[in-house]
C-alpha positions in Angstrom: -0.1 0.0 0.0 2.9 2.3 0.8 4.7 1.7 -2.5 1.4 2.4 -4.4 0.8 5.6 -2.6 4.4 6.6 -3.3 4.0 5.7 -7.1 0.8 7.9 -6.9 2.6 10.7 -5.4 5.3 10.4 -8.1 2.8 10.5 -10.8 0.8 13.2 -9.3 4.0 15.3 -9.1 4.9 14.5 -12.6 1.6 15.6 -13.9 1.8 18.7 -11.9 5.3 19.4 -13.5 4.2 19.3 -17.1 1.0 20.9 -16.4 2.7 23.9 -14.7 5.1 24.1 -17.6 2.2 24.4 -20.0 0.6 27.1 -18.0 4.0 28.9 -17.6 4.5 28.8 -21.3 0.7 30.3 -21.7 1.6 33.2 -19.4 4.9 33.9 -21.3 3.0 33.8 -24.8 0.5 36.2 -23.4 3.2 38.9 -23.9 3.4 38.1 -27.8 -0.5 38.2 -28.0 -1.1 41.5 -25.9 0.0 43.5 -28.8 -2.3 42.9 -31.7 -5.6 44.0 -29.9 -3.8 47.0 -28.4 -2.0 47.9 -31.8 -4.5 50.3 -33.2 -4.5 52.1 -29.9 -0.6 52.3 -29.6 -0.3 53.3 -33.2 -2.6 56.1 -32.9 -1.0 57.2 -29.6 2.6 57.0 -30.5 1.9 57.9 -34.2 3.5 55.2 -36.5 2.7 53.6 -39.9 1.4 50.2 -40.7 4.9 49.0 -41.7 6.1 49.8 -38.3 3.0 47.9 -37.0 4.3 45.0 -38.8 7.8 45.3 -37.5 6.3 45.5 -33.8 4.3 42.4 -34.4 7.3 40.5 -35.9 10.2 41.9 -33.8 9.5 40.0 -30.8 10.6 36.9 -32.7 14.0 38.4 -33.4 15.6 36.6 -30.2 14.0 33.3 -31.6 15.8 33.7 -34.9 19.2 34.5 -33.4 19.2 32.9 -30.1 17.8 29.3 -30.1 21.0 27.4 -30.1 22.7 30.0 -27.7 19.8 29.3 -25.2 20.3 25.6 -25.6 24.0 25.9 -24.7 22.9 28.1 -21.7 20.5 25.3 -20.7 23.5 22.7 -20.7 25.3 25.0 -18.5 22.7 26.3 -16.1 20.0 23.6 -16.7 16.7 23.8 -18.6 14.9 24.5 -15.4 16.9 27.8 -14.7 16.9 28.8 -18.2 13.0 28.7 -18.3 12.9 30.8 -15.3 15.4 33.2 -16.7 13.4 33.6 -19.8 10.3 34.5 -17.4 12.4 37.2 -15.7 13.4 38.9 -19.1 9.8 39.0 -19.9 8.9 40.6 -16.8 11.7 43.3 -17.4 10.7 43.8 -20.9 7.2 44.2 -20.1 7.7 46.6 -17.3 10.1 48.7 -19.1 7.8 48.7 -22.2 5.0 50.4 -20.3 7.1 53.4 -20.0 7.5 53.9 -24.1 6.9 57.2 -25.4 7.7 56.3 -28.9 8.0 53.2 -31.3 11.8 52.8 -30.8 11.7 51.9 -26.9 8.6 49.7 -27.5 10.5 47.8 -30.4 13.7 47.3 -28.1 11.4 46.0 -25.2 9.7 43.7 -27.5 12.9 42.1 -28.4 13.8 41.5 -24.7 10.3 39.8 -24.1 10.8 37.8 -27.4 14.3 36.6 -25.6 12.3 35.5 -22.6 9.4 33.7 -24.7 11.9 31.8 -26.8 14.0 30.7 -23.6 10.6 29.2 -22.2 9.6 27.8 -25.7 13.0 26.1 -26.1 13.0 24.7 -22.7 9.4 23.6 -22.6 9.3 20.5 -24.8 12.4 19.0 -22.9 11.1 19.6 -19.5 7.7 18.2 -20.5 9.6 15.1 -22.0 11.5 14.7 -18.6 8.6 15.0 -16.3 5.5 13.8 -18.2 4.5 10.1 -17.6 5.2 8.1 -20.6 1.6 7.2 -21.5 0.8 10.9 -21.3 3.6 12.1 -23.4 2.0 12.7 -26.6 -0.9 14.3 -24.8 1.4 16.5 -22.8 3.2 17.6 -25.8 -0.2 18.2 -27.6 -1.1 20.7 -24.8 2.3 22.3 -25.0 1.9 22.6 -28.8 -1.5 24.4 -28.0 0.0 26.8 -25.5 0.5 29.6 -28.1 -3.2 29.3 -29.2 -4.5 29.4 -25.7 -2.3 32.4 -25.2 -3.7 33.9 -28.4 -7.3 33.3 -27.2 -6.7 35.0 -23.8 -4.2 37.7 -25.0 -6.4 39.0 -27.8 -9.7 38.9 -25.7 -8.4 40.0 -22.4 -6.5 42.9 -24.1 -9.5 44.0 -26.0 -11.6 44.1 -22.8 -9.0 45.4 -20.6 -8.4 48.6 -23.0 -12.0 49.6 -22.6 -11.3 50.6 -19.0 -7.5 50.8 -18.6 -4.4 52.1 -20.5 -2.2 49.7 -22.4 0.6 50.7 -20.2 -1.2 49.5 -17.1 -2.0 46.2 -19.0 1.7 45.8 -19.8 2.5 46.3 -16.1 -0.3 43.9 -14.8 1.0 41.1 -17.1 4.6 41.5 -15.8 3.2 41.0 -12.4 1.3 37.7 -13.5 4.5 36.3 -14.9 5.9 36.5 -11.7 3.4 34.0 -10.1 4.6 30.7 -11.8 8.4 31.2 -10.7 7.9 30.1 -7.0 5.9 27.1 -8.2 8.6 26.1 -10.6 11.2 26.2 -8.0 9.1 23.9 -6.1 7.7 21.4 -8.3 10.6 21.0 -10.9 13.5 19.3 -9.3 17.1 20.7 -9.7 18.7 19.2 -12.8 22.2 18.1 -13.5 24.3 20.4 -15.7 27.3 20.3 -17.7 28.7 23.3 -15.8 31.3 25.7 -17.4 33.8 22.9 -17.4 31.4 21.0 -19.8 31.0 23.8 -22.2 33.3 22.1 -24.9 31.2 18.9 -24.7 27.9 20.8 -24.8 29.3 22.8 -27.9 30.2 19.5 -29.6 26.7 18.2 -29.0 25.0 21.3 -30.3 27.4 21.4 -33.4 26.4 17.7 -34.1 22.7 18.8 -33.9 23.2 21.9 -36.2 24.7 19.6 -38.9 21.6 17.5 -39.0 19.7 17.8 -42.2 16.2 16.7 -40.9 16.4 19.3 -38.0 16.7 22.1 -40.5 14.1 20.4 -42.8 11.8 20.1 -39.7 12.4 23.8 -38.8 11.5 24.9 -42.4 8.4 22.9 -42.3 7.3 24.7 -39.1 8.5 28.0 -40.5 6.0 27.5 -43.4 3.2 27.5 -40.9 4.3 30.3 -38.6 4.9 32.7 -41.6 1.2 32.3 -42.3 -0.5 32.1 -39.0 1.5 34.8 -37.3 0.7 37.5 -40.1 -3.1 36.5 -40.4 -3.8 36.3 -36.7 -1.6 39.1 -35.7 -3.2 41.6 -38.0 -6.8 40.3 -37.5 -7.9 43.0 -35.0 -6.7 45.6 -37.4 -8.4 43.9 -40.4 -11.7 43.9 -38.4 -11.4 47.5 -37.1 -11.1 48.5 -40.8 -14.4 47.1 -41.4 -16.0 49.3 -38.7 -16.3 46.6 -35.9 -15.7 47.8 -32.5 -12.3 46.9 -30.7 -14.0 44.6 -28.3 -15.9 42.7 -31.1 -12.8 42.5 -33.3 -10.9 41.4 -30.3 -13.5 38.7 -29.4 -13.6 37.2 -33.1 -9.7 37.3 -33.4 -9.5 35.4 -29.8 -11.8 32.7 -31.0 -9.7 32.3 -34.3 -6.6 32.0 -32.3 -8.1 29.9 -29.5 -9.1 27.3 -32.0 -5.6 26.7 -32.7 -5.1 25.5 -29.1 -8.1 23.2 -29.7 -6.6 21.8 -32.8 -3.2 21.2 -31.3 -4.8 19.3 -28.3 -6.8 17.2 -30.7 -3.6 16.5 -32.8 -2.0 15.4 -29.6 -4.6 12.8 -29.0 -4.7 11.5 -32.6 -0.9 11.1 -32.5 -1.4 9.1 -29.3 -3.6 6.8 -31.2 -1.2 6.3 -34.1 -2.2 8.8 -36.7 0.0 9.5 -39.5 2.1 12.7 -39.0 2.8 13.0 -42.8 -0.9 12.8 -43.5 -1.8 15.6 -40.9 0.9 17.8 -42.0 -0.2 17.7 -45.9 -3.8 18.1 -44.8 -3.1 21.1 -42.6 -1.2 22.9 -45.2 -3.9 22.1 -47.9 -6.7 23.4 -45.6 -4.7 26.5 -44.9 -4.4 27.2 -48.5 -8.0 26.7 -49.2 -9.5 28.5 -46.3 -7.0 31.5 -46.8 -8.0 31.8 -50.6 -11.7 31.7 -49.4 -11.1 34.3 -46.7 -9.0 36.8 -48.7 -9.7 36.3 -52.3 -13.5 36.7 -51.8 -14.9 40.2 -50.8 -17.3 39.2 -48.4 -20.4 41.8 -47.7 -20.9 42.8 -44.2 -23.8 40.5 -43.6 -21.6 37.5 -44.3 -18.6 38.4 -42.4 -19.2 35.5 -39.9 -18.6 33.1 -42.8 -15.3 34.7 -43.3 -14.6 34.0 -39.6 -15.6 30.5 -40.0 -13.0 30.1 -42.8 -10.5 31.8 -40.4 -11.3 29.4 -37.7 -10.8 26.4 -39.9 -7.5 28.1 -41.0 -6.4 28.2 -37.4 -7.9 24.8 -36.1 -6.5 22.6 -38.7 -3.3 24.6 -39.2 -2.6 23.6 -35.6 -1.9 19.9 -36.9 1.6 21.5 -37.9 3.0 22.8 -34.6 1.6 19.8 -32.7 3.2 17.3 -35.0 6.6 19.2 -35.4 6.8 19.9 -31.7 6.4 16.1 -31.1 8.9 15.3 -33.7 11.4 17.9 -32.3 11.8 16.0 -29.1 13.2 13.0 -31.1 15.3 14.9 -33.7 18.5 15.1 -32.1 21.2 12.9 -33.9 23.4 10.4 -32.1 25.8 12.6 -30.0 23.4 15.5 -30.3 21.5 17.6 -28.0 17.7 17.5 -27.6 17.5 21.3 -26.3 19.8 22.1 -29.4 17.3 20.5 -31.7 14.4 22.4 -30.4 16.6 25.6 -30.2 17.6 25.4 -34.1 14.1 24.6 -34.9 12.9 27.7 -33.1 15.4 29.7 -34.8 14.4 28.7 -38.2 10.5 28.9 -37.8 10.9 32.2 -35.8 12.1 33.6 -39.3 8.7 32.9 -40.4 7.1 34.6 -37.2 9.3 37.8 -37.9 8.8 38.0 -41.7 5.1 37.0 -41.8 3.6 40.3 -40.5 6.1 42.4 -42.6 5.2 40.5 -46.0 1.6 41.0 -45.4 2.1 44.6 -44.4 4.2 45.1 -47.7 1.5 43.3 -49.8 -1.1 45.7 -48.3 0.7 48.9 -48.9 1.6 47.7 -52.5 -2.0 46.5 -53.5 -4.1 48.6 -51.4 -5.9 46.0 -49.3 -5.8 42.7 -47.5 -7.4 40.7 -50.4 -3.6 39.7 -51.7 -2.7 38.1 -48.4 -3.7 34.5 -49.8 -0.7 35.0 -52.3 1.6 34.5 -49.6 -0.2 31.8 -47.6 -0.7 29.7 -50.5 2.9 29.9 -51.6 4.2 28.9 -48.3 1.4 26.2 -48.0 2.7 24.6 -51.1 6.4 24.7 -50.0 5.4 23.1 -46.8 3.8 20.2 -48.4 6.8 19.8 -50.8 9.2 19.7 -47.6 7.0 17.3 -45.8 7.1 14.8 -48.6 10.9 15.1 -48.4 11.1 14.6 -44.6 8.6 11.6 -45.0 11.2 9.7 -46.9 13.3 6.7 -45.4 13.9 6.6 -41.7 11.7 9.5 -41.0 10.9 10.8 -37.5 7.4 11.3 -38.7 6.9 7.4 -38.7 7.8 7.1 -35.2 5.7 9.8 -33.5 3.0 7.3 -32.1 5.6 5.0 -30.6 
């Protein structure tokens, strides 16, 4: 009885650990998605252009583009647990200082700092979950992790739109900084200390990272993920602005955008369950890219009258819901990508660097298209192009001894 009780306690602690990591990831990602609903207000208050808005939406991903591998090396030295917590501390600092912005330049700089923190958490999250989630729940746990961004999108877009009815965006930035403090004591209590390489092990850790960076399938997986992020970040990030241009209120536009973003989390969780039951990763990736192409064409190529705007929302919801099969599948693949002699955190870090290029460039590509063509209706040019590239790369990754064939094992 005592042994069984101890086993139950270990399992409960393991479940609490991965759930806490997911919850902390949601809190971290809120700092990405606090901006879109606030963007029209900040743009008017600080006086900058649509192109600068695109930079603000994407610049939070700069740290991910440049620092994924560096953060994985940091994890080898100070442990994934402390790297994750350091990320939260950077987010707190960035959000607090960002609330003092009087122009776009300081806001851009603090968004980069926040981005560093978010990427630290994002790089460490899958490894922490794999280390602590019970094996029978691993795919489910990774599915929830893949949905953390969608959950944060729903909460961030809706909560920001509602909050700005009553408070300033600066107050909201400071409140979210305070909220990000809350998980830190729990992480220190529930996630046990981990062995590290220490400074003496830097050379060995660097070798593992270089071995990982030389793996073609890590690069290929990152590119597939990037073909998704370049679309999703641009479309969902600009939704509140798109809806405001149609004459919707800030709250209504924020709510509809939040629903679209939240469906991404639902799709990721469902995908985790399907992977647990042995669904084909290759089939889900191809289907997801195909649906994103079709729904984006239906959304942007068709000029919807005002009374059919909800039909457009349905298409966008399918775009986000089904698109979630890509991050959920690729996040599960990421934990198995490291080659022999490589590093799992480095595989996730490199993948983060590659797909954050998509997060960074997507909003700017769409903003440029809008400026050049005079409307949002050409957005489908970009989404369709990257969807076709994603399908092609998936077919390449699925050849031979592919990690896509081992997802359910």
